[in-house]
SETOR-208240 format. One record per residue: residue in three letters; x, y, z of N, C-alpha, C in turn. Coordinates in pm, whole numbers, padded with zeros to 5 digits, always signed. Layout:
SETOR-208240
alaXYZXYZXYZ...
***
This chain:
SETOR-208240
met+01516-00726-00997+01394-00811-00981+01423-00957-00929his+01341-00996-00837+01346-01146-00800+01269-01216-00896asn+01324-01330-00951+01255-01393-01051+01122-01483-00997ser+01128-01525-00895+00991-01624-00836+00895-01509-00789ala+00917-01359-00784+00825-01286-00733+00699-01268-00818pro+00579-01272-00746+00465-01245-00820+00463-01138-00928arg+00445-01138-01049+00417-01023-01128+00315-00983-01149trp+00303-00835-01164+00174-00765-01166+00120-00782-01328thr-00006-00771-01387-00048-00765-01503-00003-00632-01565ala+00029-00523-01489+00071-00429-01563+00178-00343-01479pro+00293-00293-01523+00389-00209-01443+00329-00100-01367val+00369-00061-01278+00343+00066-01187+00448+00155-01212arg+00456+00276-01298+00560+00380-01305+00517+00490-01222val+00627+00521-01111+00589+00608-01027+00693+00733-01029his+00630+00840-01009+00706+00970-01035+00770+01022-00906leu+00900+00989-00857+00950+01010-00726+00962+01135-00697gln+01000+01174-00569+01002+01327-00532+01123+01374-00590cys+01215+01332-00633+01348+01386-00698+01317+01419-00849gly+01221+01361-00891+01176+01415-01037+01206+01293-01131leu+01241+01180-01089+01268+01067-01164+01148+00994-01168glu+01138+00892-01266+01036+00807-01287+01090+00669-01279arg+01000+00591-01219+01083+00434-01189+00959+00342-01207gly+01001+00238-01264+00900+00143-01279+00923+00020-01214phe+00799-00033-01162+00799-00160-01066+00712-00252-01162val+00767-00374-01162+00682-00486-01240+00634-00626-01149cys+00700-00590-01025+00669-00725-00963+00648-00697-00799val+00592-00754-00722+00583-00749-00559+00711-00697-00504his+00797-00815-00533+00927-00791-00455+01010-00638-00491asp+00975-00622-00611+01046-00449-00633+00958-00355-00544ala+00851-00386-00544+00778-00277-00463+00795-00287-00302leu+00792-00372-00256+00814-00439-00117+01005-00373-00100asp+01076-00420-00186+01206-00346-00153+01215-00192-00134phe+01130-00146-00246+01121+00013-00236+01076+00073-00117leu+00958-00014-00061+00867+00032+00053+00982+00030+00175gln+01059-00101+00186+01132-00102+00289+01261-00023+00300tyr+01316-00018+00194+01445+00053+00183+01445+00191+00147glu+01372+00236+00049+01391+00365-00022+01263+00441+00002trp+01179+00409+00047+01043+00496+00095+01092+00655+00149pro+01037+00738+00114+01068+00855+00177+01044+00886+00317ser+00929+00844+00359+00859+00853+00492+00789+00728+00515arg+00838+00657+00623+00767+00543+00670+00661+00525+00765thr+00594+00648+00716+00469+00672+00790+00354+00677+00704gly+00233+00677+00763+00104+00649+00690+00039+00517+00685ala-00099+00524+00710-00161+00399+00703-00162+00329+00576leu-00140+00384+00462-00178+00330+00320-00009+00280+00310tyr+00077+00347+00377+00220+00270+00352+00236+00143+00414ala+00206+00148+00541+00194-00008+00612+00113-00068+00546arg-00003-00075+00519-00101-00155+00455-00021-00213+00336ala+00022-00119+00240+00105-00182+00123+00203-00287+00164ala+00303-00248+00272+00425-00346+00304+00360-00446+00364asn+00255-00449+00409+00193-00568+00476+00114-00668+00372leu+00050-00608+00270+00003-00680+00145+00096-00722+00057cys+00204-00638+00049+00321-00693-00056+00382-00842+00003arg+00411-00849+00136+00449-00955+00222+00361-01072+00196leu+00211-01016+00203+00117-01156+00206+00151-01206+00040ala+00153-01109-00040+00141-01162-00183+00255-01248-00222leu+00385-01196-00153+00494-01301-00149+00480-01411-00130asp+00434-01413+00005+00400-01547+00073+00272-01651-00003gly+00227-01604-00105+00127-01652-00193-00018-01641-00124gly-00021-01569-00027-00171-01556+00041-00263-01465+00015leu-00209-01390-00102-00271-01268-00186-00257-01261-00332pro-00338-01238-00399-00318-01218-00547-00220-01083-00572ala-00122-01118-00648-00049-00990-00671-00100-00851-00703asp-00213-00830-00762-00264-00725-00800-00314-00663-00703ile-00369-00735-00600-00407-00649-00465-00301-00589-00411ala-00180-00643-00413-00062-00567-00327-00030-00435-00436arg-00053-00473-00578-00028-00372-00662-00097-00231-00640glu-00237-00240-00618-00331-00151-00597-00307-00068-00445ala-00246-00162-00345-00204-00109-00223-00109-00021-00249phe+00022-00072-00331+00142-00013-00348+00085+00136-00421ile+00009+00143-00522-00044+00254-00590-00084+00356-00501phe-00184+00338-00396-00241+00398-00291-00123+00455-00191ala-00026+00373-00182+00080+00425-00080+00163+00535-00140cys+00174+00513-00269+00264+00609-00331+00197+00755-00367leu+00052+00739-00389-00009+00864-00387-00006+00920-00283glu-00032+00859-00164-00026+00930-00019+00071+00968+00013ala+00191+00921-00039+00314+00999-00016+00350+01103-00121gly+00273+01141-00188+00288+01276-00303+00359+01231-00397met+00356+01087-00452+00439+01043-00551+00343+00980-00663pro+00321+01067-00761+00198+01062-00857+00236+00934-00928val+00126+00868-00978+00157+00724-01084+00122+00759-01218ala+00213+00722-01294+00182+00736-01442+00058+00645-01460gly-00020+00737-01563-00173+00660-01571-00294+00668-01501glu-00224+00695-01380-00350+00688-01265-00438+00805-01286arg-00568+00824-01259-00660+00935-01287-00632+01011-01134arg-00673+01128-01156-00665+01214-01025-00777+01169-00957ser-00896+01103-00983-00994+01063-00896-00946+00944-00789arg-00840+00899-00835-00769+00816-00751-00729+00856-00621arg-00672+00989-00618-00634+01065-00495-00780+01037-00394arg-00894+01085-00472-01008+01095-00386-01031+00963-00310arg-00990+00848-00410-01024+00722-00341-00905+00692-00226val-00793+00737-00249-00693+00728-00163-00774+00769-00041arg-00798+00906-00042-00842+00999+00077-00948+00905+00143asp-01043+00863+00074-01159+00778+00132-01100+00657+00207thr-01034+00598+00130-00977+00465+00173-00916+00487+00298leu-00824+00596+00299-00749+00627+00416-00864+00658+00537ala-00959+00732+00530-01069+00768+00611-01141+00646+00663ala-01175+00525+00575-01231+00410+00604-01164+00336+00698ser-01055+00341+00649-00938+00245+00732-00922+00298+00879leu-00905+00447+00882-00895+00484+01037-01022+00459+01105val-01155+00478+01047-01284+00459+01102-01303+00296+01156ala-01250+00218+01055-01249+00060+01111-01164+00068+01216ser-01039+00106+01217-00921+00074+01317-01001+00126+01466his-01072+00240+01429-01111+00309+01564-01240+00210+01626ala-01322+00154+01531-01428+00047+01571-01385-00065+01615ala-01250-00109+01573-01193-00228+01629-01152-00193+01781asp-01074-00095+01791-01022-00067+01897-01153-00053+02001thr-01242+00020+01983-01350+00030+02047-01420-00101+02112arg-01428-00176+02009-01503-00322+02035-01400-00419+02112met-01236-00380+02108-01162-00457+02200-01143-00398+02352ala-01172-00279+02349-01175-00202+02479-01291-00252+02570his-01424-00256+02467-01535-00289+02556-01539-00436+02608ala-01472-00520+02498-01479-00647+02547-01379-00698+02658leu-01279-00607+02677-01162-00629+02778-01232-00564+02914ala-01321-00465+02901-01394-00399+03012-01508-00508+03054his-01550-00575+02974-01662-00651+03050-01621-00796+03051gly-01496-00839+03045-01444-00983+03077-01444-01049+02965gly-01476-01002+02848-01500-01089+02714-01378-01124+02640
***
């Protein structure tokens, strides 16, 4: 663990795909796991979690927002989080869907602006 890393108000206990459980107490631990041990570096919530963890480490975001993003990424990757309700899986799916819709809308606005010289 990194001593200067922003700590979360509560640790995150993740059930890894190998069957072990691992705890994360700060943003640095989560980002390290995302960068070097993540089972698949794909998924919208994976990328979002990595970006929000970086922002939190730079002081531009509260650590607990990065914590929530990390939890969502774990669930997206099929790694249950201890103490998290199953309803969170539905929120992960809804968050992912909203993210994809927002991304498509932004791409459409950009294409429209470029096509019209704006």
